[in-house]
C-alpha positions as CSV (number, residue, x, y, z in Angstrom):
1,M,-73.2,-10.8,17.5
2,R,-72.8,-10.1,21.4
3,A,-69.6,-8.3,22.1
4,L,-67.1,-10.1,24.3
5,L,-67.1,-7.3,26.9
6,D,-70.8,-6.4,26.7
7,G,-72.0,-5.4,30.1
8,I,-68.6,-4.2,31.3
9,R,-68.3,-0.5,32.3
10,V,-64.8,1.1,32.3
11,V,-64.5,4.6,34.0
12,S,-61.3,6.2,33.0
13,L,-59.5,9.2,34.3
14,A,-56.3,8.4,32.3
15,E,-55.4,11.0,29.7
16,Q,-53.1,11.4,26.6
17,Y,-51.9,8.0,25.3
18,P,-51.4,4.9,27.5
19,G,-54.9,5.0,29.3
20,P,-56.9,6.1,26.2
21,Y,-55.1,3.2,24.1
22,A,-56.1,0.6,26.8
23,T,-59.7,1.7,26.9
24,L,-59.8,1.9,23.0
25,L,-58.9,-1.7,23.0
26,L,-61.5,-2.5,25.7
27,G,-64.2,-0.3,24.2
28,D,-63.9,-2.0,20.7
29,L,-64.5,-5.3,22.4
30,G,-67.7,-4.2,23.8
31,A,-67.1,-2.4,27.0
32,D,-68.9,0.9,27.8
33,V,-66.0,3.4,28.2
34,I,-66.7,6.5,30.1
35,Q,-63.9,8.9,29.7
36,V,-63.9,11.5,32.7
37,E,-62.4,14.7,31.5
38,R,-61.6,18.0,33.3
39,P,-63.9,21.0,32.5
40,G,-62.5,23.6,29.9
41,G,-60.1,21.9,27.7
42,G,-60.6,18.2,28.7
43,D,-57.9,15.7,27.9
44,P,-54.7,17.7,26.8
45,A,-54.5,15.5,23.8
46,R,-57.5,17.3,22.5
47,Q,-55.2,20.0,21.3
48,F,-54.1,17.3,18.6
49,P,-57.5,16.5,17.1
50,E,-56.4,13.8,14.7
51,F,-54.3,12.1,17.5
52,F,-57.2,12.3,20.0
53,A,-59.8,11.0,17.6
54,A,-57.7,8.0,16.6
55,I,-57.6,6.6,20.2
56,N,-60.8,7.9,21.6
57,R,-63.5,7.0,19.1
58,G,-66.3,4.8,20.6
59,K,-66.2,6.3,24.1
60,R,-68.5,8.7,26.0
61,S,-67.2,11.9,27.5
62,V,-68.2,13.2,30.9
63,C,-66.9,16.5,32.3
64,L,-66.4,16.4,36.1
65,D,-64.5,19.1,38.2
66,L,-62.9,16.9,40.9
67,K,-61.9,19.9,42.8
68,T,-65.6,20.4,43.7
69,E,-67.7,18.2,46.0
70,T,-70.4,18.1,43.2
71,G,-67.9,16.6,40.8
72,K,-66.4,14.2,43.5
73,Q,-69.9,12.9,44.4
74,A,-70.6,12.3,40.6
75,L,-67.5,10.2,40.3
76,R,-68.5,8.2,43.4
77,D,-71.8,7.6,41.7
78,L,-70.0,6.4,38.6
79,I,-67.7,4.2,40.5
80,T,-70.7,2.4,42.0
81,T,-71.4,1.2,38.4
82,A,-67.8,0.6,37.3
83,D,-66.4,-2.8,36.7
84,V,-62.9,-1.1,36.0
85,L,-61.5,2.2,37.1
86,L,-58.5,3.4,35.2
87,E,-56.3,6.4,36.2
88,G,-53.0,7.7,34.8
89,F,-52.0,10.5,37.3
90,R,-48.8,10.7,39.2
91,P,-48.6,8.4,42.2
92,G,-50.5,9.9,45.2
93,T,-52.7,12.1,43.1
94,M,-55.9,10.0,43.3
95,Q,-55.3,9.6,47.0
96,R,-55.2,13.3,47.5
97,L,-58.5,13.6,45.6
98,G,-60.0,10.9,47.9
99,F,-60.1,8.2,45.2
100,G,-57.2,6.0,46.1
101,P,-57.6,2.2,46.0
102,D,-58.8,1.8,49.5
103,E,-61.4,4.6,49.2
104,V,-62.6,3.1,45.9
105,A,-62.9,-0.3,47.4
106,K,-65.3,1.0,50.0
107,I,-67.5,2.7,47.3
108,N,-67.6,-0.5,45.2
109,P,-65.6,-3.5,46.3
110,R,-66.0,-5.2,42.9
111,T,-64.2,-2.6,41.0
112,V,-60.9,-3.5,39.3
113,Y,-58.6,-0.5,40.1
114,I,-55.7,0.0,37.6
115,S,-53.1,2.8,37.9
116,I,-50.8,3.5,35.0
117,S,-47.6,5.6,35.7
118,G,-44.2,6.0,34.3
119,F,-42.2,4.3,37.0
120,G,-44.9,2.8,39.1
121,Q,-46.4,3.4,42.5
122,T,-43.3,2.5,44.4
123,G,-39.5,2.8,44.0
124,P,-37.1,5.7,44.1
125,Y,-38.2,7.0,40.8
126,R,-41.9,7.0,41.3
127,E,-42.2,10.8,41.4
128,R,-39.8,11.5,38.5
129,P,-41.5,13.2,35.4
130,A,-40.5,11.7,32.1
131,H,-41.8,10.9,28.6
132,D,-41.4,7.8,26.4
133,L,-37.9,8.4,25.3
134,S,-36.7,8.3,28.9
135,Y,-38.7,5.2,29.6
136,Q,-36.9,3.5,26.7
137,A,-33.6,4.7,27.8
138,I,-33.7,3.4,31.3
139,S,-35.3,0.1,30.5
140,G,-32.4,-0.9,28.0
141,F,-34.3,-0.3,24.8
142,M,-31.4,1.9,23.7
143,F,-28.6,-0.4,24.8
144,R,-26.7,-0.1,21.6
145,D,-26.6,3.7,21.9
146,A,-25.2,3.2,25.3
147,R,-22.7,0.9,24.1
148,A,-21.5,3.1,21.3
149,G,-21.9,6.4,23.2
150,R,-24.2,7.5,20.7
151,T,-26.9,10.2,21.1
152,S,-30.4,9.8,19.6
153,A,-33.6,11.6,19.3
154,G,-35.4,8.3,19.6
155,G,-38.1,6.7,17.3
156,E,-41.5,7.9,16.2
157,I,-43.3,5.3,18.2
158,A,-44.2,5.8,21.8
159,I,-43.2,2.3,22.8
160,G,-43.6,2.8,26.5
161,D,-47.1,4.4,26.2
162,L,-48.4,1.7,23.9
163,S,-47.0,-1.2,25.8
164,S,-48.3,0.0,29.1
165,G,-51.7,0.6,27.4
166,M,-51.7,-3.1,26.3
167,F,-50.6,-4.2,29.9
168,A,-53.4,-2.1,31.3
169,A,-55.9,-3.8,29.0
170,L,-54.5,-7.3,30.1
171,A,-54.7,-6.1,33.7
172,A,-58.4,-5.1,33.3
173,L,-59.3,-8.5,31.8
174,A,-57.3,-10.5,34.4
175,G,-58.9,-8.6,37.2
176,I,-62.4,-9.2,35.9
177,V,-61.8,-13.0,35.5
178,S,-60.3,-13.0,39.1
179,R,-63.5,-11.2,40.3
180,S,-65.7,-14.0,38.9
181,S,-64.3,-16.4,41.5
182,T,-63.5,-14.1,44.4
183,G,-66.4,-11.6,44.1
184,K,-63.9,-8.8,44.8
185,G,-62.0,-6.3,42.6
186,T,-58.2,-5.8,42.8
187,Y,-55.6,-3.1,42.6
188,I,-53.1,-3.4,39.7
189,D,-50.0,-1.1,39.4
190,V,-49.0,-0.7,35.7
191,S,-45.5,0.8,35.3
192,M,-44.5,1.8,31.8
193,T,-40.8,1.1,32.5
194,D,-41.5,-2.2,34.1
195,G,-43.5,-3.1,31.0
196,L,-40.5,-2.2,28.8
197,V,-38.1,-4.2,31.0
198,S,-40.5,-7.2,30.5
199,W,-40.3,-6.6,26.7
200,M,-36.4,-6.8,27.0
201,S,-36.6,-10.3,28.7
202,V,-34.7,-12.1,26.0
203,F,-31.8,-9.5,26.3
204,L,-31.8,-9.0,30.1
205,A,-32.3,-12.7,31.2
206,P,-28.9,-13.7,29.9
207,V,-27.3,-10.7,31.7
208,L,-29.0,-11.6,34.9
209,N,-27.4,-15.2,34.5
210,G,-23.9,-14.1,33.4
211,A,-24.4,-15.0,29.8
212,Q,-24.3,-13.2,26.4
213,A,-27.6,-12.4,24.6
214,E,-27.9,-13.9,21.3
215,E,-27.4,-11.1,18.5
216,I,-30.1,-12.1,16.1
217,G,-30.0,-8.8,14.4
218,E,-26.4,-9.3,13.2
219,E,-27.4,-11.3,10.2
220,P,-26.4,-9.6,6.9
221,A,-29.9,-10.2,5.3
222,Y,-31.7,-8.7,8.3
223,G,-32.2,-5.1,7.4
224,T,-33.5,-2.7,4.7
225,F,-32.1,-2.1,1.3
226,T,-32.6,0.2,-1.7
227,C,-34.0,-1.2,-5.0
228,A,-33.3,0.0,-8.4
229,D,-36.4,2.4,-8.5
230,G,-35.4,3.9,-5.1
231,K,-38.1,2.1,-3.2
232,L,-36.9,0.4,0.0
233,I,-37.3,-3.3,0.8
234,S,-36.9,-5.2,4.1
235,L,-35.2,-8.5,4.5
236,S,-35.8,-10.5,7.7
237,I,-33.7,-13.6,7.4
238,A,-32.8,-13.9,11.0
239,H,-31.1,-17.3,11.5
240,E,-32.8,-19.6,9.2
241,D,-30.7,-21.4,6.6
242,W,-33.9,-22.4,4.7
243,F,-34.3,-18.7,4.0
244,W,-30.7,-17.8,3.4
245,Q,-29.9,-20.6,0.8
246,P,-32.7,-19.8,-1.7
247,F,-32.0,-16.2,-1.2
248,C,-28.4,-16.5,-2.1
249,R,-29.2,-18.4,-5.3
250,L,-31.8,-15.9,-6.1
251,V,-29.6,-12.8,-5.9
252,G,-26.4,-14.5,-7.2
253,L,-24.4,-15.1,-3.9
254,D,-23.6,-18.7,-4.9
255,H,-20.4,-18.7,-3.0
256,A,-22.4,-17.9,0.2
257,V,-25.1,-20.5,-0.2
258,G,-23.5,-22.9,2.3
259,Y,-22.6,-20.4,5.0
260,K,-24.0,-21.2,8.4
261,R,-24.9,-18.4,10.8
262,P,-21.5,-18.1,12.4
263,Q,-19.8,-17.4,9.1
264,R,-22.6,-15.0,8.0
265,V,-22.3,-13.0,11.2
266,A,-18.5,-13.0,10.9
267,E,-18.7,-11.7,7.3
268,R,-21.9,-9.6,7.7
269,V,-20.2,-6.3,6.6
270,E,-19.0,-7.8,3.3
271,L,-22.2,-9.8,2.7
272,A,-24.5,-6.9,3.5
273,R,-22.7,-4.8,1.0
274,A,-23.0,-7.5,-1.6
275,I,-26.7,-7.9,-1.0
276,A,-27.1,-4.1,-1.3
277,E,-25.4,-4.0,-4.6
278,R,-27.6,-6.8,-6.1
279,L,-30.9,-5.6,-4.8
280,A,-30.1,-2.2,-6.4
281,T,-30.1,-3.8,-9.8
282,R,-33.9,-4.5,-10.0
283,P,-37.1,-2.5,-8.9
284,R,-38.9,-3.6,-5.8
285,E,-41.9,-5.0,-7.7
286,E,-39.6,-7.5,-9.4
287,W,-37.9,-8.5,-6.2
288,A,-41.2,-8.9,-4.5
289,A,-42.6,-11.4,-7.0
290,A,-39.3,-13.3,-6.9
291,F,-39.1,-13.5,-3.1
292,D,-42.7,-14.6,-2.8
293,R,-42.2,-17.4,-5.3
294,A,-39.1,-18.5,-3.4
295,G,-40.8,-18.1,0.0
296,I,-38.3,-15.7,1.3
297,A,-38.9,-13.4,4.4
298,W,-39.3,-9.9,3.2
299,S,-41.8,-6.9,3.0
300,P,-41.8,-3.4,1.5
301,V,-40.9,-0.5,3.5
302,H,-44.1,1.4,3.5
303,D,-44.9,5.1,3.9
304,L,-48.0,5.9,5.8
305,D,-50.2,6.3,2.7
306,E,-49.0,2.9,1.4
307,V,-50.1,1.2,4.6
308,V,-53.7,2.4,4.1
309,R,-53.7,1.3,0.4
310,D,-52.1,-2.1,1.1
311,P,-54.6,-4.8,-0.2
312,H,-53.7,-7.1,2.7
313,F,-54.7,-4.8,5.4
314,I,-57.8,-3.8,3.4
315,E,-58.9,-7.4,3.0
316,R,-58.1,-8.1,6.7
317,G,-60.6,-5.2,7.4
318,M,-58.2,-3.1,9.3
319,F,-59.7,0.2,8.3
320,A,-63.4,1.0,9.1
321,T,-65.7,3.8,8.3
322,V,-67.9,5.3,11.1
323,V,-70.8,7.7,10.9
324,E,-69.9,10.6,13.3
325,D,-72.5,12.4,15.6
326,D,-72.8,15.3,13.1
327,G,-73.5,12.9,10.2
328,S,-70.0,13.0,8.6
329,R,-68.1,9.9,7.8
330,R,-64.7,9.2,9.2
331,R,-62.2,6.3,8.8
332,Y,-60.5,4.7,11.7
333,V,-58.0,1.8,12.2
334,A,-60.2,-1.2,13.4
335,Q,-59.6,-3.4,16.5
336,P,-56.8,-5.6,15.7
337,L,-58.3,-8.7,17.1
338,T,-60.9,-10.6,15.0
339,V,-63.6,-12.4,16.8
340,N,-65.2,-15.2,14.8
341,A,-63.8,-13.6,11.7
342,H,-65.5,-10.2,12.7
343,H,-63.8,-7.0,13.7
344,P,-65.8,-5.8,16.9
345,G,-64.8,-2.1,16.5
346,P,-65.1,0.8,16.0
347,A,-68.7,1.2,16.4
348,R,-68.9,4.9,16.7
349,G,-66.8,8.1,16.4
350,V,-65.0,10.5,18.7
351,P,-67.0,12.2,21.5
352,A,-67.1,15.9,21.8
353,L,-65.9,17.2,25.2
354,G,-68.7,16.4,27.8
355,A,-71.0,15.3,25.2
356,H,-72.4,12.5,27.5
357,T,-72.4,14.2,30.7
358,S,-76.1,14.6,31.1
359,E,-76.8,11.3,29.6
360,V,-74.6,9.4,31.9
361,L,-75.4,11.3,35.2
362,D,-79.1,11.2,34.4
363,S,-78.9,7.4,34.0
364,L,-77.2,7.1,37.3
365,A,-79.9,9.2,39.1
366,Q,-82.6,7.1,37.7
367,H,-80.7,3.9,38.4
368,K,-81.1,2.7,34.7
369,P,-78.3,0.8,32.9
370,I,-77.4,2.5,29.6
371,S,-76.1,0.7,26.5
372,A,-72.6,1.5,25.4
373,R,-73.9,1.7,21.8
374,S,-76.8,4.0,22.4
């Protein structure tokens, strides 16, 4: 089956997390992703081999020293073949190297140029260094901590990195679609914090208009609870009476069956305590069967090893095995989109640093297109 992005070449200078995640998504959909890395150590994320492999399988690695004219000329040659150029340096870095948007447009006016940075290419914070926790903090993700005066180490998931990677992939596709009608590429500024502010829309829009945000999460049956066997279970009854009523009958909260949302929220502390007491009387497997029969919104709280064994994800094809260049077999998380009931990636494993430098540069010199799957 022909891949959706077959024939699209992405040249990426973005390192670590956001850019590589964006190009992972594009590569799985068929794009030829050429990862330009610095000589020596390459992407700093290579010091974490499992992390690096998880988001860089299926790509080709080219080592270029952009401090030399030879390296710069090689990048110019690559850009002449690029549909998308992605970079993740601090604002101004690419201009200093001679590869800003205007310079790239002269080399290849059809290239869609995408910059990912923490605070964007403009604004008073554009030069400020930060990591994901700080992006979440300034964008309002931690508003409950701000209201309570509570300190926090943050969560395990780099939400700013991942969301900006998805926005960058969206930007690449939008730029390619636009080019089909205009014949020209475009420049797209992707800010990690802007993306998180966008994700906070349902909380921020009411504030912008002098209103209160609806507190969906205040429901007593929206949270995690401990079962009799010590396993955790999540309930996600947000505002739906049609979930709340059968749930109350099932766990023995008959007096609360008729409670509407305002009363549930008003008595959430007492109700949550009562729910916790009842769920602690039976093992999770029993609650699972009962909740499924009753059509109640719930899920187990999985540890990582439980995720990879979950029969639903296995049947969905979310884990794929790939033969690496050395002949070993390695498992990866698959492309989350299914296209005509087929997972388009991964197609191959993680590249060694500079493994494809000669292959790619020789193909440029010979003016021969090279397959992303060769």
